[in-house]
Each structure stands twice: as structure tokens, then as C-alpha cells.
Kinemage of the C-alpha trace (Angstrom):
@kinemage 1
@onewidth
@group {chain A} dominant
@subgroup {mainchain}
@vectorlist {calphas} color= white
{ca met a 1} P 64.966 13.916 -58.957
{ca arg a 2} L 64.376 15.669 -55.678
{ca arg a 3} L 60.736 16.242 -56.607
{ca lys a 4} L 60.214 12.526 -57.281
{ca val a 5} L 61.792 11.553 -53.956
{ca phe a 6} L 59.728 14.163 -52.134
{ca ser a 7} L 56.469 13.007 -53.770
{ca ser a 8} L 57.209 9.371 -52.973
{ca asn a 9} L 57.939 10.279 -49.362
{ca met a 10} L 54.671 12.163 -49.196
{ca arg a 11} L 52.707 9.204 -50.562
{ca leu a 12} L 54.435 6.838 -48.119
{ca ala a 13} L 53.666 9.127 -45.175
{ca ala a 14} L 50.012 9.422 -46.251
{ca lys a 15} L 49.686 5.644 -46.446
{ca asn a 16} L 51.204 5.276 -42.965
{ca gln a 17} L 48.833 7.870 -41.579
{ca gln a 18} L 45.814 6.125 -43.164
{ca ser a 19} L 46.841 2.809 -41.665
{ca ile a 20} L 47.288 4.423 -38.235
{ca thr a 21} L 43.907 6.169 -38.463
{ca lys a 22} L 42.243 2.935 -39.520
{ca his a 23} L 43.487 1.115 -36.427
{ca asp a 24} L 42.916 4.079 -34.081
{ca pro a 25} L 40.212 6.545 -35.250
{ca ser a 26} L 40.986 8.881 -32.352
{ca ile a 27} L 44.307 9.869 -33.944
{ca ala a 28} L 44.055 13.267 -35.579
{ca his a 29} L 44.976 13.934 -39.198
{ca pro a 30} L 48.602 14.859 -39.942
{ca thr a 31} L 49.381 18.526 -39.977
{ca pro a 32} L 51.990 19.808 -42.421
{ca his a 33} L 54.606 22.273 -41.160
{ca arg a 34} L 56.689 24.559 -43.302
{ca his a 35} L 60.354 24.903 -42.455
{ca gly a 36} L 62.328 27.015 -44.847
{ca ser a 37} L 61.788 25.905 -48.392
{ca asn a 38} L 61.171 22.250 -47.514
{ca his a 39} L 57.921 20.754 -46.301
{ca ala a 40} L 57.930 18.304 -43.425
{ca leu a 41} L 55.026 16.217 -42.194
{ca asn a 42} L 54.395 15.850 -38.486
{ca val a 43} L 52.846 12.380 -38.006
{ca arg a 44} L 51.589 11.582 -34.484
{ca leu a 45} L 52.100 8.038 -33.421
{ca pro a 46} L 49.307 6.189 -31.551
{ca leu a 47} L 49.502 6.667 -27.823
{ca asn a 48} L 48.243 4.502 -24.997
{ca thr a 49} L 44.449 4.530 -25.287
{ca ser a 50} L 43.722 3.209 -21.805
{ca pro a 51} L 41.172 5.349 -19.906
{ca ile a 52} L 42.754 8.037 -17.778
{ca pro a 53} L 41.177 8.313 -14.320
{ca thr a 54} L 39.350 11.596 -14.032
{ca phe a 55} L 38.115 13.454 -10.971
{ca glu a 56} L 34.512 12.505 -11.715
{ca asn a 57} L 35.340 8.784 -11.756
{ca asn a 58} L 37.383 9.084 -8.580
{ca gln a 59} L 34.646 11.040 -6.865
{ca leu a 60} L 32.033 8.473 -7.897
{ca thr a 61} L 34.204 5.610 -6.653
{ca asn a 62} L 34.687 7.253 -3.249
{ca ser a 63} L 31.128 8.502 -2.849
{ca pro a 64} L 28.885 7.382 0.044
{ca leu a 65} L 26.638 5.545 -2.415
{ca his a 66} L 29.597 3.451 -3.564
{ca ser a 67} L 30.454 2.643 0.067
{ca leu a 68} L 26.829 1.745 0.743
{ca lys a 69} L 26.817 -0.467 -2.348
{ca thr a 70} L 29.922 -2.254 -1.062
{ca leu a 71} L 28.274 -2.739 2.329
{ca leu a 72} L 25.124 -4.170 0.755
{ca ile a 73} L 27.148 -6.516 -1.435
{ca thr a 74} L 29.039 -7.724 1.646
{ca leu a 75} L 26.065 -8.180 3.982
{ca gly a 76} L 23.372 -8.876 1.368
{ca pro a 77} L 23.927 -12.664 1.107
{ca phe a 78} L 23.500 -12.967 4.878
{ca leu a 79} L 20.584 -10.564 5.377
{ca leu a 80} L 18.495 -11.335 2.283
{ca pro a 81} L 17.624 -14.983 3.211
{ca arg a 82} L 16.636 -13.880 6.715
{ca leu a 83} L 14.406 -11.125 5.372
{ca ile a 84} L 12.733 -13.516 2.931
{ca ala a 85} L 12.196 -16.130 5.673
{ca ser a 86} L 10.714 -13.486 8.011
{ca tyr a 87} L 8.387 -12.240 5.283
{ca arg a 88} L 7.193 -15.764 4.483
{ca ser a 89} L 6.568 -16.601 8.145
{ca tyr a 90} L 4.578 -13.398 8.627
{ca arg a 91} L 2.653 -14.074 5.425
{ca thr a 92} L 1.823 -17.606 6.591
{ca lys a 93} L 0.553 -16.329 9.919
{ca ser a 94} L -1.491 -13.688 8.144
{ca thr a 95} L -3.186 -16.260 5.891
{ca gln a 96} L -3.902 -18.468 8.904
{ca thr a 97} L -5.604 -15.577 10.678
{ca lys a 98} L -7.281 -14.112 7.609
{ca ser a 99} L -10.691 -14.483 9.222
{ca thr a 100} L -9.656 -12.201 12.104
{ca pro a 101} L -11.893 -9.106 11.954
{ca ile a 102} L -10.355 -5.676 11.532
{ca arg a 103} L -10.520 -3.696 14.748
{ca pro a 104} L -9.870 -0.056 15.692
{ca leu a 105} L -6.347 0.827 16.741
{ca pro a 106} L -5.880 0.209 20.497
{ca ser a 107} L -5.378 3.294 22.622
{ca his a 108} L -1.944 2.226 23.880
{ca leu a 109} L -0.660 2.031 20.299
{ca tyr a 110} L -1.683 5.656 19.793
{ca arg a 111} L 0.980 6.606 22.344
{ca ser a 112} L 3.623 4.656 20.432
{ca leu a 113} L 2.628 6.265 17.137
{ca asn a 114} L 2.792 9.709 18.758
{ca ile a 115} L 6.365 9.007 19.898
{ca leu a 116} L 7.335 7.930 16.391
{ca phe a 117} L 5.623 10.994 14.919
{ca ile a 118} L 7.648 13.296 17.181
{ca ser a 119} L 10.811 11.414 16.200
{ca ile a 120} L 9.971 11.862 12.501
{ca leu a 121} L 9.480 15.609 12.935
{ca leu a 122} L 12.768 16.028 14.840
{ca ser a 123} L 14.633 13.942 12.259
{ca leu a 124} L 13.341 16.043 9.378
{ca leu a 125} L 14.054 19.284 11.239
{ca ser a 126} L 17.663 18.170 11.771
{ca thr a 127} L 18.158 18.105 7.984
{ca leu a 128} L 17.481 21.838 7.636
{ca pro a 129} L 20.558 24.013 6.939
{ca his a 130} L 19.678 26.266 9.883
{ca phe a 131} L 20.669 23.536 12.355
{ca ala a 132} L 23.859 22.498 10.551
{ca pro a 133} L 27.305 24.060 11.121
{ca glu a 134} L 28.257 26.596 8.491
{ca asn a 135} L 30.498 25.560 5.648
{ca ile a 136} L 33.029 28.303 4.843
{ca phe a 137} L 33.616 26.944 1.336
{ca thr a 138} L 29.906 27.099 0.502
{ca leu a 139} L 29.512 30.413 2.313
{ca thr a 140} L 32.334 32.082 0.375
{ca ala a 141} L 31.907 30.075 -2.870
{ca ser a 142} L 35.625 29.259 -2.780
{ca arg a 143} L 37.654 26.454 -4.294
{ca ile a 144} L 39.568 24.070 -2.090
{ca gln a 145} L 42.839 25.476 -3.526
{ca thr a 146} L 41.968 29.063 -2.545
{ca pro a 147} L 44.794 30.613 -0.460
{ca asn a 148} L 44.084 30.746 3.230
{ca asp a 149} L 44.309 34.546 3.501
{ca val a 150} L 41.952 35.039 0.563
{ca leu a 151} L 39.493 32.514 1.989
{ca phe a 152} L 39.280 34.175 5.396
{ca thr a 153} L 39.255 37.645 3.876
{ca arg a 154} L 36.106 36.654 1.998
{ca leu a 155} L 34.737 35.162 5.212
{ca ala a 156} L 35.444 38.358 7.152
{ca leu a 157} L 33.423 40.367 4.651
{ca leu a 158} L 30.392 38.228 5.564
{ca arg a 159} L 30.823 38.639 9.323
{ca pro a 160} L 29.342 41.483 11.386
{ca asn a 161} L 31.594 44.539 11.284
{ca asn a 162} L 33.829 42.651 8.799
{ca thr a 163} L 35.579 40.935 11.716
{ca leu a 164} L 36.350 37.248 12.138
{ca thr a 165} L 35.007 35.484 15.213
{ca ser a 166} L 37.115 33.644 17.769
{ca leu a 167} L 36.172 30.300 16.202
{ca asp a 168} L 37.310 31.599 12.830
{ca his a 169} L 40.699 32.513 14.291
{ca gln a 170} L 40.986 29.019 15.789
{ca leu a 171} L 40.052 27.382 12.510
{ca lys a 172} L 42.293 29.491 10.253
{ca pro a 173} L 45.670 27.846 11.055
{ca arg a 174} L 44.148 24.378 11.096
{ca ile a 175} L 42.973 24.355 7.463
{ca ala a 176} L 46.003 25.929 5.868
{ca ser a 177} L 46.982 22.719 4.024
{ca leu a 178} L 45.086 20.845 1.326
{ca asp a 179} L 44.839 17.682 3.446
{ca ala a 180} L 43.371 19.631 6.341
{ca arg a 181} L 40.720 21.085 4.053
{ca cys a 182} L 39.815 17.620 2.788
{ca leu a 183} L 39.437 16.500 6.403
{ca tyr a 184} L 37.315 19.599 7.055
{ca leu a 185} L 34.874 18.540 4.353
{ca gln a 186} L 34.949 14.963 5.680
{ca tyr a 187} L 34.381 15.538 9.420
{ca gly a 188} L 33.134 19.120 9.735
{ca pro a 189} L 34.468 22.250 11.455
{ca glu a 190} L 33.896 21.051 15.023
{ca val a 191} L 36.399 18.217 14.731
{ca leu a 192} L 39.036 20.333 12.953
{ca thr a 193} L 38.750 23.118 15.525
{ca his a 194} L 38.642 21.276 18.852
{ca cys a 195} L 40.456 17.957 18.362
{ca pro a 196} L 43.577 18.105 20.628
{ca phe a 197} L 45.333 14.974 19.362
{ca cys a 198} L 44.383 14.841 15.662
{ca leu a 199} L 47.091 15.164 13.010
{ca ser a 200} L 46.883 15.323 9.226
{ca asp a 201} L 49.539 12.618 9.060
{ca glu a 202} L 47.129 10.310 10.940
{ca pro a 203} L 43.769 11.056 9.341
{ca phe a 204} L 41.973 8.207 11.117
{ca ser a 205} L 42.484 10.024 14.416
{ca tyr a 206} L 39.826 12.496 13.239
{ca phe a 207} L 37.400 9.596 12.849
{ca trp a 208} L 37.898 8.480 16.459
{ca tyr a 209} L 37.320 12.029 17.700
{ca ala a 210} L 34.179 12.361 15.535
{ca leu a 211} L 32.788 8.943 16.526
{ca pro a 212} L 30.837 10.170 19.634
{ca asp a 213} L 29.196 12.900 17.553
{ca ile a 214} L 28.286 10.304 14.921
{ca leu a 215} L 26.742 7.925 17.461
{ca tyr a 216} L 24.942 10.559 19.571
{ca pro a 217} L 21.942 10.998 17.175
{ca his a 218} L 21.691 7.226 16.803
{ca ile a 219} L 21.487 6.824 20.583
{ca leu a 220} L 18.622 9.342 20.736
{ca his a 221} L 16.851 7.577 17.884
{ca phe a 222} L 17.473 4.250 19.608
{ca phe a 223} L 15.734 5.557 22.755
{ca ala a 224} L 12.776 6.746 20.662
{ca leu a 225} L 12.383 3.316 19.053
{ca gly a 226} L 12.775 1.623 22.448
{ca ala a 227} L 10.086 3.813 24.029
{ca ala a 228} L 7.694 3.241 21.113
{ca thr a 229} L 8.105 -0.543 21.323
{ca ser a 230} L 8.282 -0.941 25.103
{ca ser a 231} L 5.773 -3.195 26.823
{ca ala a 232} L 4.922 -0.455 29.336
{ca ile a 233} L 3.682 1.872 26.571
{ca ala a 234} L 2.787 -0.301 23.588
{ca arg a 235} L 2.052 -3.519 25.512
{ca lys a 236} L 2.057 -6.753 23.546
{ca glu a 237} L 1.185 -5.304 20.123
{ca gly a 238} L 4.188 -2.983 20.162
{ca ser a 239} L 6.712 -5.035 22.114
{ca arg a 240} L 6.714 -7.705 19.379
{ca trp a 241} L 8.641 -5.227 17.191
{ca arg a 242} L 11.295 -4.526 19.825
{ca asn a 243} L 13.940 -6.904 18.433
{ca ser a 244} L 13.466 -5.517 14.933
{ca ala a 245} L 13.827 -1.967 16.302
{ca val a 246} L 17.086 -2.901 18.020
{ca leu a 247} L 18.484 -4.455 14.840
{ca leu a 248} L 17.449 -1.459 12.747
{ca gly a 249} L 18.977 1.058 15.163
{ca val a 250} L 22.254 -0.840 15.344
{ca gly a 251} L 22.271 -1.304 11.566
{ca leu a 252} L 21.853 2.432 10.900
{ca ala a 253} L 24.683 3.287 13.310
{ca val a 254} L 27.028 0.674 11.839
{ca ala a 255} L 26.219 1.782 8.287
{ca glu a 256} L 27.034 5.425 8.993
{ca cys a 257} L 30.286 4.550 10.784
{ca trp a 258} L 31.253 2.233 7.929
{ca ile a 259} L 30.563 4.831 5.239
{ca thr a 260} L 32.391 7.578 7.131
{ca gly a 261} L 35.423 5.456 7.982
{ca ser a 262} L 35.807 3.767 4.597
{ca arg a 263} L 35.373 6.859 2.413
{ca asn a 264} L 38.475 8.266 0.760
{ca trp a 265} L 38.952 11.551 2.588
{ca lys a 266} L 41.250 12.860 -0.195
{ca ala a 267} L 38.508 12.649 -2.830
{ca asn a 268} L 38.129 16.442 -2.899
{ca ser a 269} L 41.815 17.144 -3.498
{ca arg a 270} L 41.358 17.018 -7.289
{ca ala a 271} L 38.309 19.280 -7.388
{ca leu a 272} L 39.191 22.325 -9.507
{ca arg a 273} L 35.899 24.154 -9.084
{ca ala a 274} L 33.750 24.973 -6.062
{ca glu a 275} L 30.847 23.107 -7.650
{ca asp a 276} L 32.900 19.894 -7.788
{ca leu a 277} L 33.416 19.709 -4.025
{ca asp a 278} L 31.717 16.860 -2.182
{ca his a 279} L 30.544 18.314 1.144
{ca phe a 280} L 30.378 14.898 2.778
{ca phe a 281} L 29.872 16.019 6.390
{ca trp a 282} L 26.810 18.128 5.556
{ca gly a 283} L 25.384 15.545 3.175
{ca arg a 284} L 25.784 12.850 5.820
{ca arg a 285} L 23.674 14.885 8.263
{ca val a 286} L 20.868 15.152 5.705
{ca trp a 287} L 20.923 11.466 4.813
{ca arg a 288} L 20.971 10.507 8.494
{ca gly a 289} L 17.838 12.535 9.256
{ca val a 290} L 16.065 11.160 6.199
{ca gly a 291} L 17.055 7.607 7.189
{ca phe a 292} L 15.685 8.092 10.709
{ca ala a 293} L 12.409 9.467 9.328
{ca val a 294} L 12.002 6.606 6.855
{ca ala a 295} L 12.743 4.004 9.556
{ca asp a 296} L 10.159 5.570 11.899
{ca val a 297} L 7.539 5.715 9.133
{ca val a 298} L 8.115 2.037 8.343
{ca phe a 299} L 7.791 1.043 12.000
{ca ala a 300} L 4.684 3.170 12.462
{ca gly a 301} L 3.127 1.490 9.417
{ca phe a 302} L 3.955 -1.987 10.697
{ca met a 303} L 2.520 -1.217 14.132
{ca trp a 304} L -0.653 0.237 12.610
{ca val a 305} L -1.389 -2.689 10.261
{ca ala a 306} L -0.600 -5.198 13.007
{ca gly a 307} L -2.601 -3.317 15.664
{ca thr a 308} L -5.700 -3.158 13.450
{ca asn a 309} L -5.406 -6.836 12.362
{ca arg a 310} L -4.852 -5.909 8.726
{ca trp a 311} L -1.528 -7.712 8.423
{ca phe a 312} L 1.058 -9.531 10.557
{ca val a 313} L -1.749 -10.943 12.712
{ca val a 314} L -0.493 -13.327 15.398
{ca pro a 315} L -3.121 -15.944 16.375
{ca pro a 316} L -3.793 -16.227 20.109
{ca thr a 317} L -2.297 -19.188 21.943
{ca val a 318} L -4.351 -21.968 23.535
{ca gly a 319} L -3.900 -20.484 26.993
{ca glu a 320} L -5.048 -17.050 25.807
{ca arg a 321} L -8.120 -18.557 24.146
{ca met a 322} L -9.010 -20.492 27.298
{ca glu a 323} L -8.539 -17.367 29.364
{ca gly a 324} L -10.837 -15.434 27.028
{ca ala a 325} L -13.502 -18.164 27.180
{ca leu a 326} L -13.350 -18.215 30.997
{ca lys a 327} L -13.756 -14.450 31.112
{ca met a 328} L -16.821 -14.689 28.873
{ca leu a 329} L -18.319 -17.394 31.110
{ca glu a 330} L -17.627 -15.324 34.200
{ca gly a 331} L -19.354 -12.351 32.610
{ca ala a 332} L -22.409 -14.449 31.638
{ca arg a 333} L -22.568 -15.912 35.134
{ca gly a 334} L -22.435 -12.441 36.665
{ca arg a 335} L -25.250 -11.212 34.413
{ca met a 336} L -27.369 -14.265 35.263
{ca ala a 337} L -26.820 -13.670 38.974
{ca ala a 338} L -27.820 -10.012 38.563
{ca leu a 339} L -30.921 -11.064 36.633
{ca gly a 340} L -31.866 -13.460 39.434
{ca ile a 341} L -31.515 -10.686 41.995
{ca val a 342} L -33.717 -8.354 39.944
{ca arg a 343} L -36.311 -11.098 39.502
{ca asn a 344} L -36.321 -11.820 43.238
{ca val a 345} L -36.870 -8.128 44.022
{ca val a 346} L -39.741 -7.906 41.502
{ca val a 347} L -41.476 -10.991 42.913
{ca arg a 348} L -41.172 -9.867 46.555
{ca asp a 349} L -42.333 -6.310 46.005
{ca glu a 350} L -46.130 -6.136 45.807
{ca gly a 351} L -46.368 -3.123 43.526
{ca leu a 352} L -43.774 -4.475 41.052
{ca arg a 353} L -45.385 -7.894 41.145
{ca arg a 354} L -48.783 -6.426 40.249
{ca arg a 355} L -47.304 -4.389 37.415
{ca gly a 356} L -45.606 -7.508 36.075
{ca glu a 357} L -48.778 -9.569 36.270
{ca gly a 358} L -50.759 -6.787 34.600
{ca tyr a 359} L -48.188 -6.626 31.773
{ca trp a 360} L -48.389 -10.343 31.084
{ca arg a 361} L -52.239 -10.343 31.240
{ca lys a 362} L -52.330 -7.517 28.734
{ca glu a 363} L -49.728 -9.251 26.579
{ca gly a 364} L -51.825 -12.455 26.546
{ca ala a 365} L -54.962 -10.556 25.589
{ca val a 366} L -53.187 -8.726 22.761
{ca met a 367} L -51.685 -11.930 21.350
{ca ala a 368} L -55.096 -13.684 21.579
{ca glu a 369} L -56.695 -10.869 19.569
{ca val a 370} L -53.908 -11.075 16.989
{ca leu a 371} L -54.308 -14.829 16.585
{ca glu a 372} L -58.085 -14.428 16.108
{ca glu a 373} L -57.663 -12.123 13.129
{ca arg a 374} L -58.692 -13.560 9.765
{ca glu a 375} L -55.411 -12.919 7.960
{ca val a 376} L -53.375 -14.563 10.746
{ca val a 377} L -55.637 -17.609 10.880
{ca glu a 378} L -55.479 -18.075 7.109
{ca gly a 379} L -51.717 -17.693 7.184
{ca ile a 380} L -51.324 -20.351 9.893
{ca arg a 381} L -53.635 -22.754 8.059
{ca gly a 382} L -51.762 -22.196 4.786
{ca ala a 383} L -48.388 -22.857 6.449
{ca leu a 384} L -49.616 -26.035 8.165
{ca gly a 385} L -51.457 -27.264 5.091
{ca ser a 386} L -48.557 -26.761 2.689
{ca gly a 387} L -46.087 -28.523 4.990
{ca arg a 388} L -43.814 -25.504 5.445
{ca ile a 389} L -44.176 -25.856 9.224
{ca ser a 390} L -44.114 -29.244 10.927
{ca val a 391} L -45.756 -29.224 14.344
{ca ser a 392} L -43.882 -32.306 15.452
{ca gln a 393} L -40.552 -30.768 14.419
{ca val a 394} L -41.366 -27.574 16.299
{ca glu a 395} L -42.267 -29.584 19.416
{ca glu a 396} L -39.043 -31.602 19.127
{ca asp a 397} L -36.946 -28.412 18.826
{ca ala a 398} L -38.675 -26.877 21.808
{ca lys a 399} L -38.049 -30.044 23.838
{ca arg a 400} L -34.341 -30.067 23.014
{ca tyr a 401} L -34.070 -26.386 23.812
{ca ala a 402} L -35.752 -26.876 27.184
{ca glu a 403} L -33.547 -29.839 28.005
{ca gly a 404} L -30.454 -27.814 27.068
{ca ile a 405} L -31.465 -25.126 29.546
{ca val a 406} L -32.809 -27.303 32.371
{ca gly a 407} L -30.451 -30.250 31.901
{ca pro a 408} L -27.306 -28.707 33.484
{ca thr a 409} L -29.426 -27.438 36.374
{ca asp a 410} L -30.853 -30.933 36.995
{ca leu a 411} L -27.349 -32.395 36.950
{ca met a 412} L -26.133 -29.820 39.464
{ca met a 413} L -29.105 -30.613 41.697
{ca gln a 414} L -28.620 -34.393 41.363
{ca gln a 415} L -24.939 -34.311 42.369
{ca pro a 416} L -25.548 -33.211 45.979
{ca gln a 417} L -28.299 -35.855 46.339
{ca gln a 418} L -25.932 -38.610 45.210
{ca his a 419} L -23.369 -37.560 47.805
């Protein structure tokens, strides 16, 4: 009797387990346990299958790229239409001035491009680890949960004479807690060591202390863009990009402040390994230098294509065209006056006058000999006979040409007589 009851219980338990596994495949198979002489079946009931937040998901959510994505989603609907409208207006102007010939780059734009080139080099050099503050967690390959004494003992072994420096002694009591170490990775060692009013209970106070250091590179980059697009250096071709340079410089500064202030500074508290740590302060320095270099390259490209009339060509205004035409007329008038002076000197000087008369006599004799040659005579007869050359048309063209030259002179001479 007991065997029948036991077998029926076993079949019932197996059916229940199959139904549970069918609805939730993640449930493991039942495991039998032996207790005394009786067999009992340990059946695990289905648990809550909602996803448990892991450190990787939390780190991805609080990463700078996620903050940048949020910023783009917020400002994208406002900036995208303006960018499209600016591109279309520049494209329209470029098609209107498509016939503008390509010219060499003006010399004053070379100075602007040199300034941007120096800015690019300095920006890329700032990303090198040699110019960044040292990171004691990377230097000692330690976890964020490593005890403070162990951490600084490892650090002392890497120092000269196995002795900590004065800055190390100042930093040691300030990163004893887990929150302080998270703030260290967020804002760097300088802020943790020298901030007189910052407290771990008020983490945003570290942001206000770090704000001047965040904005200082942007101010230097802003001056570089301003010098490259100033009218004193780049003149008109470079000063047209000044407003865009101001907007770009302000945008880069606001983006970095937004990412730094909005990031979850406790994101590293769940990191169990040294490889899982997000060294935000050091990564932000690298991305800032790369962003400056990319911005300078883009501006240098825009200034080059606009300065050589390859793209973004702005047609001259009516006043500029009139000014250019007047300058050309003034130059022609000056050359005509110089030619008149030279002709007057040649006519008045006896030796030059004789040489001129001898040249024209020789020229007439040479042309007369050429016209008397048989091939030339046959060619002229063939052209006149076939109708390719009309004598009357040639005479009419010569008359109009002479009237076009002498006509303005006759009008200028007739005006004083009328008065």
C-alpha cells in the first residue's frame, strides 16, 4: 500500500515539474534527496523572472556616451533644423557661384590655418598619459574595495626609496571611504586633495570646485578659434566663421559640464574587479583633446574650401563689384597715361624718333615682300573668291572699331565746345 502511494506521489510530482518546466524553461530539473529510508523530491517553484540589474547595465546607463545621447535627444530637435537650413543656404549660394574660378589660398588664411594646426597639435598632446595626473588605482592595479593601508603600501613600493610623497600623505585620509574613491575616479586627485569645502555627503560640491579646471582648456581653445577667425588675421574670409566658432566653443564647454555633472558618480561602487572600473576623469581628458582636434580640423577644412572658392562661396555684393570695376578702370587709365608719356618722350627725342621710323619702314618693306609672294597671293585670291572673307564686312568692322575708340574722345572734346 505504501509503495502504491509513494509511486502515485512520484508521478504527481513529475507531472507538476513538467508543467512548471513547460511554462518556464529556465527552471532546473528536480533533484531527488535521500533522507533515511524514504525518498523526498525537492521541487523548485518558479521565481520572479524579471531582469536583475547588473553592474554592466548600470555602468552602461551612467556612462558618458549615455549622457551624451540624452543631451543629443534633448537638443537635437532644436539644432537639427538649423543645421539643415544652414547647409541648404550654403549649398544654394555655392550653386549660384558655381562659375567662380578656383583660386590659390590667400596668404592671410595661411596664418589662420597655422593657428589651428598648433591648436590641433596641443590638443592631441594633452591626451597623452604623460601629461595626465597619475591614477593610483591603475598604477597599483587595485580594486576600489582594496583597504586603504594595502593600497598605499602598494603605492609606496612604486615610489623612490619606497616612501610616499607629501601629496600621497594628503590624499590617503581623503579616499578612505568607498564614496570618496568614487569621487576620486569622477573628478581626479587634484580635487580630492585640495578642495577645502568639499564633503562626501554633498558630492555636487566637488563639481563646483572642479568647474574652473573643466572650463580652463575650453577658454584656451576658445581663444585659439577666436584668433583664427578674427578679422585682423583672417580678414573677411575667416571672420565669416566667427559666429560658428563661438557656438562650437560654447557647445563643447556646455557638453562637458553637462556630462560631468549628470553622470552617476557612484557607478564604480559595484565594480568587483580593477578592470571594471570606469576611470571617468582620465577618459574625459582624452575625449576633450580629441574633440578639440576634430573641431579644429573641421574649421580648417571649411576655411580652406571657402578660401579657395571650392565650396561655401559668397558672391560679391553690388557695391563690391562696382568698387572692383572702378579699380580696373583706374588701372587702365593709369596705364594709358603712362603709354602717352612714353610716346611723347619717343616723339620728342630725335634718336628714338629715328629708330621708331626706321622700324616702321622696315616693317612695311617686310610685309610688302610677304604679300608679293605667290603662295600668299593665291591664298588671298582663294579666300576672296570663295566668299570666306567679305571685304565690305571687314571694312564695316574696322569702322565700328575705330568709332568705338575715337567716339568717346570726340564726345569729351565736344563737351567743352558746347559750354
